[in-house]
ZAMAR-984581 format. One record per residue: residue number from 1; residue in one letter; x, y, z of N, C-alpha, C in turn. Coordinates in steps of 0.2 Angstrom, whole numbers, plus 5000, padded with zeros to 4 digits. Atoms other than C-alpha are relative to their C-alpha. Example, Ala and Ser with C-alpha at 12.3 -4.5 7.8 and 13.67 -1.06 7.14 Angstrom:
REM residues 2
+------+------+------+------+------+-------+-------+-------+------+------+------+
| resi | resn | n_c1 | n_c2 | n_c3 | ca_c1 | ca_c2 | ca_c3 | c_c1 | c_c2 | c_c3 |
+------+------+------+------+------+-------+-------+-------+------+------+------+
|    1 |    A | 5004 | 4994 | 5000 |  5062 |  4978 |  5039 | 5004 | 5006 | 5000 |
|    2 |    S | 4996 | 4994 | 4999 |  5068 |  4995 |  5036 | 4996 | 5005 | 5003 |
+------+------+------+------+------+-------+-------+-------+------+------+------+
***
This chain:
REM residues 187
+------+------+------+------+------+-------+-------+-------+------+------+------+
| resi | resn | n_c1 | n_c2 | n_c3 | ca_c1 | ca_c2 | ca_c3 | c_c1 | c_c2 | c_c3 |
+------+------+------+------+------+-------+-------+-------+------+------+------+
|    1 |    M | 4993 | 5003 | 4999 |  4918 |  5040 |  4871 | 4999 | 5007 | 5007 |
|    2 |    L | 4996 | 4996 | 4992 |  4923 |  5046 |  4890 | 5007 | 5001 | 5001 |
|    3 |    D | 4995 | 5000 | 4999 |  4938 |  5049 |  4896 | 5007 | 4996 | 5003 |
|    4 |    K | 4997 | 5005 | 4996 |  4944 |  5032 |  4901 | 5005 | 4997 | 4992 |
|    5 |    G | 4996 | 5004 | 5004 |  4955 |  5029 |  4886 | 4998 | 5000 | 4992 |
|    6 |    G | 5003 | 5003 | 5008 |  4941 |  5031 |  4871 | 4995 | 4996 | 5003 |
|    7 |    A | 5005 | 5005 | 5000 |  4930 |  5019 |  4880 | 4993 | 5005 | 4998 |
|    8 |    V | 5006 | 4997 | 5003 |  4912 |  5022 |  4874 | 4995 | 5002 | 5007 |
|    9 |    D | 5004 | 4999 | 4991 |  4899 |  5031 |  4888 | 4996 | 4992 | 4999 |
|   10 |    P | 5003 | 5007 | 4998 |  4890 |  5017 |  4896 | 4992 | 5003 | 4999 |
|   11 |    D | 5005 | 4995 | 4999 |  4875 |  5030 |  4895 | 4997 | 4999 | 4992 |
|   12 |    F | 5002 | 5002 | 5010 |  4875 |  5026 |  4875 | 4993 | 4998 | 4998 |
|   13 |    V | 5006 | 5006 | 5001 |  4862 |  5012 |  4872 | 4994 | 5003 | 5003 |
|   14 |    S | 5004 | 4998 | 4994 |  4851 |  5017 |  4887 | 4997 | 5006 | 4997 |
|   15 |    S | 5005 | 4995 | 5003 |  4847 |  5035 |  4879 | 4997 | 4999 | 4994 |
|   16 |    Y | 5003 | 4999 | 5005 |  4846 |  5029 |  4863 | 4994 | 4996 | 4999 |
|   17 |    K | 5005 | 5004 | 4999 |  4834 |  5016 |  4867 | 4994 | 5004 | 5004 |
|   18 |    A | 5004 | 4997 | 4995 |  4825 |  5029 |  4878 | 4998 | 5005 | 4995 |
|   19 |    A | 5002 | 4996 | 5007 |  4823 |  5041 |  4861 | 4997 | 4997 | 4998 |
|   20 |    R | 5007 | 5004 | 5005 |  4815 |  5026 |  4851 | 4998 | 5000 | 5005 |
|   21 |    A | 5008 | 4999 | 4998 |  4804 |  5024 |  4866 | 4996 | 5006 | 5000 |
|   22 |    A | 5006 | 4994 | 5001 |  4798 |  5040 |  4865 | 4996 | 5001 | 4995 |
|   23 |    G | 5002 | 4998 | 5006 |  4795 |  5038 |  4847 | 5005 | 5005 | 4995 |
|   24 |    I | 4994 | 4998 | 5006 |  4810 |  5045 |  4839 | 5004 | 4997 | 4997 |
|   25 |    T | 4998 | 5004 | 5005 |  4816 |  5039 |  4824 | 5004 | 5003 | 4995 |
|   26 |    N | 4994 | 4997 | 5002 |  4828 |  5052 |  4817 | 5005 | 5001 | 5005 |
|   27 |    I | 4992 | 5000 | 4994 |  4845 |  5047 |  4828 | 5005 | 5002 | 4995 |
|   28 |    D | 4993 | 5000 | 5002 |  4861 |  5053 |  4825 | 5002 | 5001 | 5007 |
|   29 |    A | 4998 | 5002 | 4994 |  4874 |  5050 |  4837 | 5009 | 5005 | 5000 |
|   30 |    Y | 4994 | 4996 | 4999 |  4891 |  5061 |  4842 | 5005 | 4994 | 5001 |
|   31 |    M | 4993 | 5004 | 5000 |  4909 |  5053 |  4845 | 5005 | 5005 | 5002 |
|   32 |    F | 4998 | 4997 | 4997 |  4918 |  5063 |  4859 | 5007 | 4997 | 5001 |
|   33 |    A | 4995 | 5006 | 4998 |  4936 |  5052 |  4856 | 5004 | 5003 | 5004 |
|   34 |    C | 4995 | 4998 | 4994 |  4949 |  5053 |  4868 | 5008 | 5002 | 4994 |
|   35 |    T | 4995 | 4998 | 5005 |  4964 |  5063 |  4857 | 5006 | 5004 | 5003 |
|   36 |    G | 4996 | 4997 | 4992 |  4973 |  5070 |  4873 | 5006 | 4995 | 5003 |
|   37 |    T | 4999 | 5002 | 4995 |  4983 |  5070 |  4885 | 4996 | 5000 | 5005 |
|   38 |    Q | 5005 | 5002 | 4996 |  4976 |  5063 |  4901 | 5003 | 5002 | 5006 |
|   39 |    P | 4997 | 4999 | 4994 |  4980 |  5071 |  4918 | 5002 | 4993 | 5004 |
|   40 |    T | 5001 | 5006 | 4997 |  4974 |  5053 |  4925 | 5004 | 4996 | 4998 |
|   41 |    G | 4996 | 5008 | 5004 |  4988 |  5044 |  4915 | 4998 | 4994 | 4997 |
|   42 |    V | 5001 | 5005 | 5003 |  4979 |  5035 |  4906 | 4999 | 5001 | 4992 |
|   43 |    A | 4998 | 4997 | 5008 |  4982 |  5035 |  4887 | 4994 | 4997 | 4996 |
|   44 |    C | 5006 | 5001 | 5002 |  4972 |  5035 |  4875 | 5000 | 4993 | 4994 |
|   45 |    K | 4999 | 5003 | 5003 |  4966 |  5020 |  4865 | 5003 | 5001 | 4992 |
|   46 |    S | 4997 | 4999 | 5006 |  4972 |  5018 |  4845 | 4992 | 5004 | 4999 |
|   47 |    P | 5006 | 4997 | 5004 |  4958 |  5029 |  4834 | 4997 | 4994 | 4997 |
|   48 |    A | 5003 | 5007 | 5001 |  4955 |  5010 |  4826 | 4997 | 4998 | 5005 |
|   49 |    T | 5004 | 5003 | 4994 |  4951 |  5004 |  4843 | 4994 | 5003 | 5001 |
|   50 |    Q | 5008 | 4995 | 4998 |  4939 |  5019 |  4849 | 4995 | 5001 | 4994 |
|   51 |    L | 5004 | 5000 | 5007 |  4932 |  5019 |  4830 | 4992 | 4991 | 5001 |
|   52 |    S | 5003 | 5006 | 5002 |  4928 |  5000 |  4830 | 4996 | 4998 | 5005 |
|   53 |    E | 5004 | 5002 | 4997 |  4923 |  4998 |  4847 | 4993 | 5005 | 5000 |
|   54 |    F | 5007 | 4995 | 4999 |  4909 |  5013 |  4846 | 4995 | 4997 | 4993 |
|   55 |    Q | 5005 | 5004 | 5003 |  4903 |  5005 |  4830 | 4997 | 4994 | 5002 |
|   56 |    A | 5001 | 5006 | 4997 |  4902 |  4988 |  4838 | 4995 | 5000 | 5003 |
|   57 |    V | 5007 | 4999 | 4996 |  4889 |  4996 |  4851 | 4995 | 5001 | 4996 |
|   58 |    I | 5005 | 4997 | 5004 |  4879 |  5001 |  4838 | 4998 | 4994 | 4998 |
|   59 |    Q | 5000 | 5007 | 5006 |  4880 |  4985 |  4826 | 4996 | 4994 | 5006 |
|   60 |    S | 5003 | 5005 | 4996 |  4878 |  4974 |  4842 | 4993 | 5002 | 5004 |
|   61 |    N | 5005 | 4998 | 5000 |  4864 |  4985 |  4848 | 4993 | 5001 | 4995 |
|   62 |    N | 5003 | 4998 | 5004 |  4856 |  4986 |  4833 | 4995 | 5005 | 4998 |
|   63 |    M | 5003 | 4991 | 5002 |  4855 |  5005 |  4831 | 5000 | 5002 | 4994 |
|   64 |    V | 5001 | 4999 | 5009 |  4848 |  5013 |  4816 | 5002 | 5006 | 5002 |
|   65 |    V | 5000 | 4994 | 5000 |  4854 |  5029 |  4815 | 5003 | 5005 | 4993 |
|   66 |    G | 4999 | 4998 | 5008 |  4857 |  5043 |  4801 | 5007 | 5002 | 5000 |
|   67 |    H | 4994 | 5001 | 4999 |  4872 |  5050 |  4805 | 5006 | 5001 | 5005 |
|   68 |    L | 4995 | 5001 | 4993 |  4888 |  5050 |  4816 | 5006 | 5005 | 5000 |
|   69 |    W | 4998 | 4994 | 5000 |  4895 |  5064 |  4821 | 5009 | 5001 | 5005 |
|   70 |    F | 4995 | 5000 | 4997 |  4915 |  5065 |  4825 | 5001 | 5008 | 5004 |
|   71 |    D | 5000 | 4993 | 4997 |  4917 |  5080 |  4838 | 5009 | 5002 | 5000 |
|   72 |    V | 4993 | 4995 | 5002 |  4932 |  5091 |  4834 | 4998 | 5006 | 5005 |
|   73 |    E | 5000 | 4996 | 4997 |  4934 |  5101 |  4850 | 5005 | 5001 | 5005 |
|   74 |    P | 4995 | 5002 | 4994 |  4949 |  5106 |  4863 | 4993 | 5001 | 5005 |
|   75 |    T | 5003 | 5001 | 4993 |  4944 |  5102 |  4880 | 5008 | 5000 | 5007 |
|   76 |    S | 4995 | 5000 | 4995 |  4952 |  5104 |  4897 | 4998 | 4994 | 5006 |
|   77 |    G | 5002 | 5004 | 4994 |  4952 |  5093 |  4912 | 5002 | 4993 | 5001 |
|   78 |    A | 4998 | 5007 | 5002 |  4950 |  5075 |  4911 | 5001 | 4998 | 4995 |
|   79 |    C | 4999 | 5003 | 5005 |  4950 |  5072 |  4895 | 5007 | 5005 | 4995 |
|   80 |    N | 4995 | 4998 | 5001 |  4963 |  5086 |  4888 | 4999 | 5000 | 4992 |
|   81 |    A | 5000 | 5001 | 5006 |  4957 |  5085 |  4869 | 5005 | 5005 | 4997 |
|   82 |    W | 4996 | 4995 | 5004 |  4966 |  5090 |  4856 | 5006 | 5005 | 5002 |
|   83 |    N | 4995 | 4995 | 4997 |  4981 |  5098 |  4865 | 5008 | 4997 | 5000 |
|   84 |    L | 4995 | 5002 | 5002 |  4995 |  5090 |  4856 | 5004 | 5004 | 4995 |
|   85 |    G | 4996 | 4996 | 5006 |  5001 |  5104 |  4846 | 4997 | 4999 | 4994 |
|   86 |    S | 5005 | 5000 | 5006 |  4993 |  5110 |  4830 | 5005 | 4996 | 4993 |
|   87 |    S | 4998 | 5004 | 5003 |  5005 |  5099 |  4820 | 4997 | 4991 | 5002 |
|   88 |    Q | 5003 | 5008 | 4998 |  5000 |  5081 |  4828 | 4995 | 5000 | 5001 |
|   89 |    N | 5009 | 5000 | 4999 |  4982 |  5088 |  4831 | 5000 | 4998 | 4993 |
|   90 |    L | 5001 | 5001 | 5010 |  4983 |  5088 |  4810 | 4999 | 4993 | 5000 |
|   91 |    A | 4999 | 5005 | 5001 |  4990 |  5073 |  4810 | 4995 | 4994 | 5003 |
|   92 |    L | 5004 | 5003 | 4995 |  4979 |  5064 |  4822 | 4993 | 5003 | 4995 |
|   93 |    A | 5006 | 4997 | 5002 |  4963 |  5074 |  4815 | 5000 | 4995 | 4991 |
|   94 |    Q | 4999 | 5003 | 5009 |  4969 |  5067 |  4796 | 4999 | 4993 | 5002 |
|   95 |    Q | 5002 | 5007 | 4998 |  4969 |  5048 |  4804 | 4995 | 5000 | 5002 |
|   96 |    W | 5008 | 5000 | 5001 |  4952 |  5051 |  4810 | 4996 | 4999 | 4996 |
|   97 |    T | 5005 | 4998 | 5006 |  4945 |  5056 |  4796 | 5001 | 4993 | 4996 |
|   98 |    S | 4999 | 5005 | 5004 |  4953 |  5043 |  4785 | 4995 | 4994 | 5003 |
|   99 |    L | 5005 | 5006 | 4997 |  4945 |  5030 |  4796 | 4994 | 5000 | 4999 |
|  100 |    L | 5007 | 4999 | 5000 |  4928 |  5038 |  4796 | 4999 | 4999 | 4994 |
|  101 |    R | 4999 | 5002 | 5006 |  4930 |  5038 |  4777 | 4999 | 4993 | 4999 |
|  102 |    Q | 5001 | 5008 | 5001 |  4930 |  5019 |  4777 | 4996 | 4996 | 5004 |
|  103 |    S | 5008 | 5002 | 4997 |  4916 |  5017 |  4788 | 4995 | 4999 | 4996 |
|  104 |    S | 5008 | 5000 | 5007 |  4899 |  5009 |  4780 | 4997 | 5003 | 5006 |
|  105 |    Y | 5003 | 4995 | 4998 |  4892 |  5023 |  4792 | 5003 | 5006 | 4996 |
|  106 |    K | 5001 | 4994 | 5003 |  4888 |  5041 |  4786 | 5003 | 5005 | 5005 |
|  107 |    W | 4998 | 4996 | 4995 |  4899 |  5052 |  4797 | 5002 | 5006 | 4999 |
|  108 |    G | 4998 | 4990 | 5000 |  4902 |  5073 |  4798 | 5004 | 5000 | 5006 |
|  109 |    I | 4995 | 4998 | 4994 |  4913 |  5081 |  4808 | 4995 | 5006 | 5005 |
|  110 |    Y | 5002 | 4995 | 4994 |  4905 |  5092 |  4824 | 5005 | 5006 | 5001 |
|  111 |    G | 4996 | 4994 | 4998 |  4915 |  5108 |  4825 | 4998 | 5008 | 4999 |
|  112 |    N | 5000 | 4992 | 4998 |  4917 |  5127 |  4830 | 5004 | 5005 | 4997 |
|  113 |    G | 4996 | 4995 | 5000 |  4923 |  5140 |  4822 | 4999 | 5005 | 5001 |
|  114 |    S | 5002 | 4992 | 4997 |  4916 |  5154 |  4831 | 5005 | 5000 | 5007 |
|  115 |    V | 4999 | 5001 | 4995 |  4921 |  5158 |  4846 | 4997 | 4998 | 5007 |
|  116 |    A | 5004 | 5004 | 4995 |  4920 |  5149 |  4861 | 4997 | 5002 | 5004 |
|  117 |    L | 5003 | 4997 | 4993 |  4910 |  5153 |  4877 | 4997 | 5007 | 5000 |
|  118 |    Y | 5004 | 4994 | 5000 |  4902 |  5168 |  4871 | 4995 | 5001 | 5000 |
|  119 |    P | 5006 | 5000 | 5003 |  4885 |  5174 |  4871 | 4999 | 5001 | 4993 |
|  120 |    H | 5002 | 4996 | 5008 |  4876 |  5174 |  4855 | 4998 | 5006 | 4998 |
|  121 |    K | 5002 | 4993 | 5003 |  4871 |  5192 |  4854 | 5007 | 5002 | 5002 |
|  122 |    Q | 4993 | 5000 | 5000 |  4891 |  5193 |  4856 | 5001 | 4998 | 4993 |
|  123 |    L | 4996 | 5004 | 5005 |  4894 |  5182 |  4840 | 4994 | 5004 | 4995 |
|  124 |    A | 5006 | 4996 | 5007 |  4877 |  5192 |  4829 | 5005 | 5002 | 4994 |
|  125 |    S | 4997 | 4996 | 5007 |  4892 |  5202 |  4818 | 5007 | 4995 | 5002 |
|  126 |    L | 4996 | 5005 | 5000 |  4906 |  5188 |  4821 | 5001 | 4996 | 4993 |
|  127 |    T | 4998 | 5001 | 5007 |  4914 |  5184 |  4804 | 5006 | 4996 | 5000 |
|  128 |    T | 4993 | 5000 | 4999 |  4928 |  5173 |  4798 | 5007 | 5005 | 5000 |
|  129 |    S | 4994 | 4996 | 4999 |  4939 |  5187 |  4797 | 5003 | 5004 | 5005 |
|  130 |    N | 4999 | 4999 | 4993 |  4937 |  5193 |  4814 | 4998 | 4999 | 5007 |
|  131 |    C | 5003 | 5004 | 4994 |  4934 |  5183 |  4827 | 5008 | 4993 | 5001 |
|  132 |    S | 4997 | 5003 | 4998 |  4946 |  5172 |  4835 | 4997 | 4991 | 5000 |
|  133 |    N | 5003 | 5005 | 5002 |  4942 |  5154 |  4835 | 5002 | 4993 | 5002 |
|  134 |    Q | 4997 | 5006 | 4998 |  4942 |  5136 |  4843 | 5004 | 4996 | 4994 |
|  135 |    W | 4995 | 5003 | 5006 |  4950 |  5129 |  4825 | 5006 | 5002 | 5002 |
|  136 |    T | 4992 | 4998 | 5000 |  4965 |  5139 |  4828 | 5002 | 4999 | 5006 |
|  137 |    T | 4995 | 5001 | 4995 |  4969 |  5133 |  4845 | 5001 | 4993 | 5000 |
|  138 |    M | 4997 | 5007 | 5000 |  4970 |  5117 |  4840 | 5004 | 4997 | 4992 |
|  139 |    F | 4995 | 5003 | 5007 |  4978 |  5116 |  4821 | 5001 | 5008 | 5000 |
|  140 |    A | 4994 | 4996 | 4998 |  4990 |  5129 |  4815 | 4993 | 5008 | 4996 |
|  141 |    S | 5002 | 4994 | 5003 |  4977 |  5141 |  4804 | 4991 | 5000 | 5000 |
|  142 |    R | 5006 | 5001 | 4999 |  4958 |  5142 |  4802 | 4998 | 4995 | 4994 |
|  143 |    S | 5003 | 5004 | 5007 |  4958 |  5134 |  4783 | 5004 | 4995 | 5001 |
|  144 |    T | 4997 | 5008 | 5001 |  4966 |  5119 |  4790 | 4996 | 4993 | 4998 |
|  145 |    N | 5004 | 5004 | 5005 |  4958 |  5106 |  4780 | 5001 | 4994 | 5004 |
|  146 |    I | 5001 | 5006 | 4998 |  4954 |  5089 |  4791 | 4998 | 4995 | 4996 |
|  147 |    G | 5005 | 5003 | 5005 |  4940 |  5083 |  4780 | 4993 | 5004 | 4996 |
|  148 |    S | 5006 | 4997 | 5002 |  4929 |  5095 |  4772 | 4995 | 4995 | 4995 |
|  149 |    D | 5003 | 5005 | 5004 |  4923 |  5081 |  4760 | 4993 | 4999 | 5004 |
|  150 |    L | 5007 | 5003 | 4994 |  4912 |  5076 |  4777 | 4997 | 5007 | 5000 |
|  151 |    P | 5007 | 4995 | 4998 |  4896 |  5086 |  4780 | 5002 | 5000 | 5009 |
|  152 |    L | 4999 | 4996 | 4994 |  4897 |  5100 |  4794 | 4996 | 5000 | 5006 |
|  153 |    W | 5004 | 4998 | 4993 |  4889 |  5101 |  4810 | 5002 | 5007 | 5001 |
|  154 |    A | 4998 | 4996 | 4997 |  4893 |  5118 |  4815 | 4997 | 5002 | 5004 |
|  155 |    V | 5001 | 4999 | 4992 |  4895 |  5125 |  4831 | 4999 | 5009 | 4998 |
|  156 |    Q | 5002 | 4993 | 4999 |  4888 |  5145 |  4830 | 4995 | 5005 | 5002 |
|  157 |    D | 5004 | 4998 | 4997 |  4881 |  5150 |  4844 | 4997 | 5009 | 5000 |
|  158 |    D | 5002 | 4993 | 5003 |  4871 |  5167 |  4837 | 4995 | 4999 | 5001 |
|  159 |    G | 5006 | 5000 | 4998 |  4855 |  5162 |  4842 | 4994 | 5001 | 4994 |
|  160 |    T | 5001 | 4996 | 5008 |  4850 |  5165 |  4822 | 4998 | 4990 | 4999 |
|  161 |    P | 5001 | 5006 | 5001 |  4843 |  5146 |  4817 | 5001 | 4999 | 4992 |
|  162 |    G | 5000 | 5001 | 5008 |  4845 |  5139 |  4798 | 5010 | 4999 | 4999 |
|  163 |    V | 4994 | 5003 | 5003 |  4862 |  5130 |  4791 | 5002 | 5007 | 4996 |
|  164 |    S | 4997 | 4997 | 5006 |  4864 |  5145 |  4778 | 5001 | 5006 | 5003 |
|  165 |    T | 4998 | 4994 | 4995 |  4866 |  5159 |  4793 | 5006 | 4997 | 5001 |
|  166 |    V | 4994 | 5002 | 4996 |  4882 |  5149 |  4797 | 5007 | 5008 | 4996 |
|  167 |    T | 4997 | 4995 | 5002 |  4895 |  5163 |  4794 | 5009 | 4999 | 5004 |
|  168 |    T | 4993 | 5000 | 4995 |  4912 |  5156 |  4805 | 5001 | 4994 | 4996 |
|  169 |    F | 4997 | 5002 | 5003 |  4917 |  5146 |  4792 | 5007 | 4993 | 5001 |
|  170 |    M | 4991 | 5001 | 4998 |  4935 |  5134 |  4795 | 5001 | 4993 | 4996 |
|  171 |    G | 4998 | 5008 | 5001 |  4944 |  5119 |  4788 | 4999 | 4998 | 4992 |
|  172 |    G | 5003 | 5002 | 5007 |  4938 |  5122 |  4770 | 4992 | 4999 | 4999 |
|  173 |    W | 5007 | 5002 | 5002 |  4921 |  5119 |  4772 | 4996 | 5008 | 4998 |
|  174 |    T | 5003 | 4993 | 5002 |  4910 |  5134 |  4763 | 4992 | 4998 | 5001 |
|  175 |    T | 5005 | 5003 | 4999 |  4894 |  5123 |  4767 | 4998 | 4998 | 5009 |
|  176 |    A | 5000 | 5006 | 4994 |  4885 |  5115 |  4783 | 4994 | 4995 | 4999 |
|  177 |    Y | 5004 | 5007 | 5003 |  4875 |  5100 |  4784 | 4996 | 5001 | 5008 |
|  178 |    A | 5004 | 4998 | 4994 |  4868 |  5106 |  4803 | 5003 | 5005 | 5003 |
|  179 |    K | 4998 | 4994 | 4997 |  4870 |  5122 |  4815 | 4997 | 4997 | 5006 |
|  180 |    Q | 5000 | 5000 | 4994 |  4870 |  5120 |  4832 | 5001 | 5011 | 5001 |
|  181 |    Y | 5000 | 4993 | 4997 |  4865 |  5141 |  4837 | 4999 | 5002 | 5007 |
|  182 |    N | 5000 | 4998 | 4993 |  4861 |  5141 |  4853 | 4998 | 4995 | 5005 |
|  183 |    L | 4999 | 5006 | 4994 |  4863 |  5130 |  4869 | 4994 | 4995 | 4999 |
|  184 |    G | 5006 | 5006 | 5000 |  4854 |  5114 |  4868 | 4995 | 5000 | 4994 |
|  185 |    K | 5003 | 4998 | 5004 |  4846 |  5118 |  4851 | 5003 | 4999 | 4994 |
|  186 |    L | 5000 | 5001 | 5007 |  4849 |  5111 |  4833 | 4995 | 5001 | 4994 |
|  187 |    Y | 5003 | 4999 | 5006 |  4844 |  5116 |  4816 | 5004 | 4998 | 4994 |
+------+------+------+------+------+-------+-------+-------+------+------+------+
***
């Protein structure tokens, strides 16, 4: 999704087709929805509309995907995602996860319970008890649960592969389905 109120990325289909042409068959996709206020003044489409449009692109292009991942991370700039305050962010996240559960696709949450933008060498010793994290910039506390029944793709930039090495859980999750442990790599 782009910052145009929640429009589907125009490169989504061509990227998918390029991956298939390269012989990649195990393909997931993620959705970075419009969830905040935009300095451009463009209002976000409703969650139902954004989700419907995203899934329609997948269906109309006969895309075969494993999981779809709903990206829950704060941003600044053109999108300003998850900047509505902890109560409104929670209500919006719960609205989204309710819609994801109703979908015919397998959805999960891509989220960061660790400190944002720290080199992995500094994160090696961080745990849930000794670090600030992205989750608490969006929600009231690290334990705020928006949908821990959905799989978690955990972001923990510690340079260590393996989902069993995730230590920075948040939101009720105690296990991870996938882990992003280094920029550009997923395990």
